N, C-alpha and C positions, 0 to 999 in steps of 0.2 A: 595896529589891527592884529587881533589874536591869530594864532596859527589855524585853529578850526575854521575860522571864516575865510582866511586866505585859501585854505584847501578846497572850499566850495566856490568861492567867487572866480578865481582865475579859470578853472575849468569851464564854468558856466559862460563866462565871457568868450571863451575860445569856441565853445559850441554855438553860441550866438553868431559869431563870425562865420563859422562853417556853414551854418544854416543859410545865411545870406548869400555868401559867396558860392557855396556848393549849389544852391538852388539856381543860381545864375549859370553856372557851368553846366549843370545838367540840362537846362533849357537850351543852351547853346549846342551842346553835344546832340541832343534830339534834332534840333533844327538842321545841323550839319549832316547827321546820318539819314534823315528822312526827307529833307528839303521842305519841311512843314514846320509850323509853330507847334509846340506841345499842345495837345488836345485838352479839352475841359472834360474830364471823365464823366461828369454829370450831364453832359449834353447828349440828348437821345440821338442826334444825327451822327455822332461819332461812333464808330463800329465798336463792338465789345472787345474785339482783338486789339485794336489801337489803344482804347481806354486802359485795358488790362496791361498792356506793354508799357505804357507811360507810368501807370501805377507802380508796377514792379521795379522799373528802373529808377523812378524818383525815391521810392521808399528805400529799397536797398542801397541805392547810391548814397543818399543823405545819411542813412543809418551807419554805413561802413565808414564814411568820412567822420561822422561825429564820434564813433567808437575810436578811431585811430587818434584823432586830435585830443579827445579827453584823456586817453591813456598818456599821450605825450605831455599834455599839460600837467597831469598829476605827477608824472615823473621829474618834471622841471620844477614844480611847485615844492615837492618833497625834498628835492635835493637843496633848493634855496633855503628851506626852513632848517634843514639839518646843518647847513653851513653858517646859518645866522647871519646877522647884518654885516654888510661890507664895511670894513674899517678904513677911514681916510688915512693918508700919509701923516 
């Protein structure tokens, strides 16, 4: 696999994992903090304040997690590429 492809694939896989796991963590955090399941922001029965709160938490939370993991994945990938393949004994 060439270096350019590796530099794109590994961070993308890391971000996918963060999206899945981070989404579950954010839903759990909301449930623990409010005692309720996260709301459906498009449901007219949900108050605007609650819908906006969930929107802000989920958007900023996932965005921050993706940024941090993407940066870490880029550093690890670049370091691995610079060091070249591992040589056996």
